C-alpha positions in Angstrom: 0.0 0.0 0.0 1.5 3.3 -1.0 1.6 6.6 0.8 -1.4 8.2 -1.0 -3.5 5.3 0.1 -2.2 5.3 3.7 -2.1 9.1 4.3 -3.2 12.3 2.5 -1.3 14.7 4.8 1.8 14.3 6.8 2.7 16.0 10.1 4.5 19.4 9.5 8.3 18.9 9.4 8.0 15.1 9.1 10.0 12.8 6.9 7.0 10.7 5.9 7.5 9.5 2.3 11.0 10.9 2.0 12.6 7.5 2.1 9.9 5.9 0.0 6.1 5.4 0.4 6.4 2.2 2.5 9.6 2.9 4.3 9.9 1.3 7.8 13.5 2.4 8.7 13.3 6.1 8.9 16.6 7.9 9.4 18.5 4.6 9.6 18.5 5.0 5.9 21.1 7.7 6.4 23.6 5.2 7.8 25.1 4.6 4.3 28.2 2.6 3.3 30.1 5.9 3.6 28.9 6.3 7.2 30.0 2.8 8.0 33.5 3.5 6.5 33.6 6.8 8.5 32.9 4.8 11.7 35.6 2.3 10.9 38.1 5.1 10.3 37.6 6.1 14.0 39.1 2.7 15.1 42.7 3.5 16.0 43.3 1.6 19.2 41.4 -1.6 18.7 39.7 -1.2 22.0 36.1 -2.0 22.6 33.5 -0.9 25.2 30.3 -2.7 26.2 27.6 -0.1 26.3 24.9 -2.2 28.0 23.8 -2.4 31.6 23.3 -5.9 32.9 19.8 -6.7 31.7 18.5 -7.2 35.2 19.2 -3.5 35.9 17.9 -1.0 37.0 16.3 -3.5 39.5 12.7 -3.6 40.6 10.2 -1.4 38.8 10.7 2.0 40.3 11.5 3.6 36.9 8.4 2.2 35.2 5.8 0.2 37.1 4.8 -1.7 33.9 8.3 -3.0 33.3 9.9 -5.8 35.4 13.3 -7.6 35.6 13.8 -10.7 33.5 12.9 -14.0 34.9 15.2 -16.9 34.0 14.0 -20.5 34.3 15.2 -23.9 33.0 13.5 -25.5 30.0 11.9 -28.9 30.8 13.1 -32.3 29.6 10.5 -35.0 30.1 8.8 -32.9 32.8 12.0 -32.3 34.7 14.2 -29.1 34.9 16.7 -29.2 32.1 19.6 -27.7 34.2 22.6 -29.8 35.0 20.7 -32.7 33.5 22.9 -35.8 33.1 22.1 -37.5 29.8 22.9 -40.9 31.3 19.4 -40.6 32.7 18.3 -41.2 29.1 21.1 -43.5 28.0 23.7 -44.9 30.4 26.4 -44.6 27.8 26.2 -40.8 27.6 28.6 -38.5 29.7 27.0 -35.2 28.8 25.5 -32.8 31.4 23.1 -30.3 29.7 21.8 -26.9 30.8 19.1 -25.0 28.8 17.0 -22.1 29.9 14.3 -19.6 28.9 13.4 -16.1 29.9 10.4 -13.9 30.4 11.8 -10.5 29.3 10.3 -7.1 29.3 11.9 -5.8 26.1 12.4 -2.2 27.2 13.3 -2.8 30.9 17.0 -2.1 30.6 19.4 -1.0 27.8 17.1 -0.8 24.8 16.1 0.5 21.4 12.7 2.0 20.7 11.3 1.0 17.4 9.2 3.3 15.3 6.2 1.3 16.4 6.8 2.3 20.1 5.1 5.7 20.1 2.5 7.0 17.6 0.0 9.9 17.7 -3.6 10.8 17.2 -3.2 12.7 13.9 -5.5 13.5 11.0 -3.6 11.6 8.3 -6.7 11.3 6.1 -7.2 15.0 5.9 -10.9 14.6 6.9 -10.8 16.5 10.2 -10.8 13.4 12.3 -7.5 12.2 13.9 -6.5 8.6 13.4 -4.3 6.4 15.5 -1.1 6.5 13.4 2.6 5.8 13.6 5.6 6.9 11.5 4.9 7.1 7.7 1.2 6.8 8.3 1.1 3.1 9.4 -2.1 2.5 11.3 -3.0 1.1 14.7 -5.3 -1.8 14.4 -4.0 -2.7 10.9 -0.2 -2.4 11.0 0.3 -2.3 14.8 -2.1 -4.7 16.4 -3.1 -5.1 20.1 -5.6 -7.3 21.8 -8.0 -4.3 22.2 -9.0 -1.8 19.5 -8.9 1.4 21.6 -9.9 3.5 18.5 -13.3 1.8 18.2 -14.9 1.3 21.5 -12.5 -1.0 23.2 -13.5 -3.9 21.0 -11.5 -7.1 21.5 -9.2 -8.1 18.6 -8.9 -11.7 17.5 -5.7 -11.3 15.4 -2.3 -11.9 17.1 -0.8 -8.9 18.7 2.4 -7.3 17.3 3.8 -4.8 14.9 3.2 -6.1 11.4 5.0 -2.9 10.2 7.7 -0.8 11.8 8.7 -3.7 14.1 12.2 -3.9 15.6 13.2 -6.5 13.0 13.6 -3.7 10.6 16.3 -2.2 12.7 18.0 -5.6 13.0 18.0 -6.0 9.2 19.5 -2.5 8.9 22.4 -3.8 11.0 23.0 -0.4 12.8 26.7 0.0 12.5 28.3 3.3 11.7 29.9 6.5 13.2 28.6 7.8 16.5 29.3 11.0 18.4 29.5 11.4 22.2 28.1 14.5 23.9 29.2 14.4 27.5 26.5 16.3 29.5 27.7 15.0 32.9 31.1 16.6 32.4 29.4 20.0 32.2 26.3 19.6 34.5 27.3 16.8 36.9 24.5 14.7 38.2 22.1 17.5 39.3 18.7 17.4 37.5 19.2 19.6 34.5 16.7 20.3 31.7 18.9 20.7 28.6 17.4 22.7 25.8 18.9 24.0 22.5 21.1 26.7 24.0 22.6 24.5 26.7 23.3 21.7 24.2 24.9 24.0 21.7 27.1 25.5 24.4 28.3 22.1 25.4 29.0 21.1 21.8 30.9 24.4 21.2 33.1 24.0 24.3 33.9 20.4 23.4 34.3 21.1 19.7 31.7 18.5 18.7 30.3 18.4 15.2 27.3 16.2 14.3 26.9 15.4 10.6 24.1 13.7 8.7 23.9 10.0 9.4 25.8 10.2 12.7 24.3 8.4 15.8 24.4 10.8 18.7 25.0 9.5 22.3 24.2 11.7 25.4 26.2 10.8 28.5 24.5 12.0 31.7 25.8 9.6 34.3 22.4 8.2 35.0 23.2 4.5 34.1 26.4 4.7 36.2 24.3 5.9 39.1 22.0 2.9 38.7 25.0 0.5 38.8 26.1 2.2 42.0 22.7 1.5 43.5 23.3 -2.2 42.9 19.9 -3.2 41.7 18.0 -1.3 44.4 17.2 2.1 42.9 16.3 4.9 45.2 12.9 6.3 44.2 13.8 9.7 45.6 16.9 10.0 43.4 16.1 8.2 40.1 13.3 10.6 39.2 15.2 13.7 40.0 18.8 13.2 38.8 21.1 13.9 35.9 20.6 15.8 32.7 17.7 15.1 30.3 16.7 16.9 27.1 13.9 19.4 27.1 11.6 17.7 24.7 9.3 20.8 24.4 12.1 23.1 23.2 11.1 23.8 19.6 14.7 24.9 18.7 16.1 21.7 20.0 13.5 19.7 17.9 14.5 21.8 14.9 18.2 21.0 15.5 17.5 17.3 15.6 15.7 17.7 12.3 18.4 19.8 10.6 21.4 17.9 11.9 20.3 14.8 10.1 21.3 12.6 13.0 20.3 8.9 12.4 19.6 7.9 16.0 19.4 9.6 19.4 20.8 7.7 22.4 21.2 8.4 26.1 22.1 6.6 29.3 19.0 7.9 31.0 15.5 6.6 31.3 13.9 8.3 28.2 16.4 10.6 26.5 14.0 13.4 27.3 12.8 14.6 30.7 9.7 12.7 32.0 7.4 14.3 32.8 7.8 17.0 30.1 7.2 20.6 30.8 3.4 21.4 30.8 1.5 21.8 27.5 1.0 25.3 26.2 -1.5 24.1 23.5 -4.9 22.6 23.9 -3.5 19.3 22.8 0.0 18.0 22.7 2.2 14.9 23.1 3.0 13.8 26.7 6.4 12.7 25.3 7.2 15.5 22.8 10.7 14.3 21.9 9.4 10.7 21.3 6.7 12.2 19.1 9.2 14.3 17.2 11.7 11.5 16.7 9.8 8.3 16.4 6.6 9.6 14.9 7.6 12.5 12.7 11.2 11.9 11.8 11.7 8.2 12.0 14.6 8.6 14.4 15.0 5.6 16.8 15.7 6.3 20.4 18.2 4.3 22.6 17.7 4.5 26.3 19.5 3.3 29.5 22.8 2.7 27.6 25.9 2.5 29.8 28.2 5.2 28.4 30.3 6.3 31.3 33.5 4.3 30.7 33.5 5.2 27.0 32.8 8.9 27.7 35.7 9.1 30.2 38.0 7.4 27.7 37.0 9.7 24.8 37.4 12.8 26.9 40.9 11.7 28.1 41.8 11.0 24.5 40.4 14.3 23.2 38.0 12.5 21.0 34.2 12.4 20.5 33.7 10.0 17.6 33.8 6.2 17.5 32.5 3.1 15.7 29.1 2.0 17.1 27.7 -1.5 16.4 24.2 -1.9 18.0 21.7 -4.2 16.3 18.6 -5.1 18.3 17.1 -8.6 18.6 15.7 -9.7 15.2 12.4 -10.4 16.8 9.5 -9.9 14.3 6.6 -7.9 15.6 8.3 -6.4 18.7 8.1 -2.7 19.4 11.3 -2.5 21.4 14.4 -4.6 22.1 17.2 -5.0 24.5 20.6 -4.3 22.9 24.2 -5.0 23.8 25.9 -2.1 21.9 29.7 -2.1 21.3 31.8 0.9 20.8 35.2 0.5 19.1 37.9 3.2 19.2 
């Protein structure tokens, strides 16, 4: 189905249709072969950094009551736990001991990617004066992104299997997500005090650190938040985690415009949501509760990375007088998922 069948008007300032009428990758299309080579050219020391928290962090569900730590359990073998299972129980000649497990995993609990199916908006894509439930490039709730309840039409139950038939995280995996990334070290300038970072503050940091972001770069924001979670050892302090470290001011229109004009391919942070949650109050009659998510995921097709562990890499880059590196960060190739854990690797 082409764009003229799926939408008649697109959000102002959006990239809908720019990468093709049925595009599901958004700005990941800007990570070209040239950008991969630019990333590889930043590898001079042969040193790698793991940018993931342990996936059972932050611990508990203080950050988000709907997200819970992973639960590991053995698979079963003939009705018995398949952990340290001696195969001589099945054949006395065998010497093997086998362990095999499974996991119940909240996909966006820890270090993660947001797919373009993670956040949509109520928007009049048909041009008939009635807003529809839509996602990036006009893909529709209920048809392209399916849940067990059709909230758009009276809470009717849906018989079809749930999942993102379009815009799912598998599109990110198939894009590979490897290229040049740029670190912006907010903690070095603001410490761990709660700081709302708008356009002016971000530009000042970039100017002081001589940071340049070019089209197709992936941008990483180091705030110190993930390192703070590690220091809390899986028992996050509710009084601190909601009021610590820098976060972008998602309602800053000039900041949104910079994200648009910079051509960045992905926006990543070591904090909970990249942007401050809750955002500053609405000034309009209707607005997005997560304005940066709406701008990036819905309008631009810019994937967001959250709760990445950036502190060791940021310290090394600052000591080396560098800000760029090769980033390799594909999500799980899990068809239909709207988010995914990720174990990103930076190479310098």
